[in-house]
C-alpha positions as CSV (number, residue, x, y, z in Angstrom):
1,M,0.0,0.0,0.0
2,R,1.3,3.5,-0.9
3,S,0.5,6.8,0.8
4,V,0.6,10.2,-0.8
5,K,-0.1,13.6,0.8
6,R,-2.8,15.6,-0.9
7,N,-4.6,18.9,0.0
8,L,-8.3,19.5,-0.2
9,I,-9.2,22.2,-2.6
10,K,-12.2,24.5,-2.2
11,F,-14.5,23.5,-5.1
12,S,-17.5,25.8,-4.3
13,G,-19.1,27.3,-1.3
14,Y,-20.4,23.9,-0.4
15,S,-17.8,21.3,-1.4
16,L,-14.1,20.4,-1.3
17,A,-12.3,18.4,-4.0
18,L,-9.4,16.0,-3.8
19,V,-7.1,15.7,-6.8
20,L,-5.8,12.2,-7.4
21,P,-2.3,11.7,-8.7
22,K,-2.1,10.9,-12.4
23,K,0.3,8.0,-11.8
24,I,-2.1,6.3,-9.5
25,L,-5.1,6.8,-11.8
26,K,-3.1,5.3,-14.7
27,E,-2.1,2.3,-12.5
28,F,-5.8,1.7,-11.6
29,G,-7.0,2.3,-15.2
30,W,-9.3,5.1,-14.1
31,N,-10.4,7.9,-16.5
32,A,-12.2,11.2,-16.3
33,A,-15.6,9.8,-17.3
34,D,-15.5,6.9,-14.8
35,T,-18.0,6.6,-12.0
36,I,-16.6,6.1,-8.5
37,R,-18.1,5.3,-5.2
38,V,-16.9,7.0,-2.0
39,T,-17.6,5.1,1.2
40,S,-17.0,6.8,4.5
41,D,-15.8,5.0,7.7
42,P,-16.5,7.6,10.5
43,K,-15.1,5.3,13.2
44,K,-11.7,5.0,11.5
45,K,-12.0,8.5,9.9
46,R,-11.2,7.3,6.4
47,L,-12.7,7.3,2.9
48,I,-12.6,4.3,0.6
49,V,-12.7,5.2,-3.1
50,T,-13.6,2.4,-5.6
51,K,-14.4,2.4,-9.3
52,M,-17.9,1.2,-10.0
53,N,-18.4,-1.6,-12.5
54,S,-19.7,-0.6,-15.9
55,T,-22.5,-3.2,-15.5
56,K,-25.3,-2.3,-13.2
57,E,-24.6,-3.3,-9.6
58,P,-27.3,-4.9,-7.5
59,E,-29.2,-2.6,-5.2
60,R,-27.7,-2.3,-1.8
61,T,-29.9,-2.8,1.2
62,P,-29.6,0.1,3.7
63,T,-28.3,-1.0,7.1
64,A,-29.5,0.5,10.3
65,N,-26.9,2.7,12.1
66,P,-27.9,3.5,15.6
67,A,-25.1,6.1,15.9
68,R,-26.8,8.2,13.2
69,P,-30.6,8.9,13.2
70,S,-32.4,8.4,10.0
71,P,-34.1,11.4,8.2
72,A,-37.5,9.9,9.1
73,T,-36.7,10.3,12.8
74,G,-35.4,13.9,12.5
75,G,-31.8,13.1,11.7
76,S,-30.0,14.4,8.6
77,D,-28.9,12.4,5.6
78,D,-25.3,12.4,4.1
79,V,-26.6,13.8,0.9
80,Q,-27.4,17.5,0.9
81,P,-29.1,19.2,-2.0
82,I,-27.0,21.6,-4.0
83,P,-28.6,25.0,-4.1
84,E,-29.4,26.6,-7.4
85,L,-26.9,29.3,-8.4
């Protein structure tokens, strides 16, 4: 496993961006139009970035997380709408 230091870049008033090194993208065979999945692991404070298959993946069943309330119970969801500019 290799580690590289990268800085987060302000992308807009609502987001940050992470630029991935070209060498690593080439090794993984990733391109600009590829779709990726970012999975968060709050306990270990890390993100896992994986390339999604070009074929449709099966639907994932949501799992209950008692540490984070669901939107139905008044909690907030990870996904926030992006306001119109």
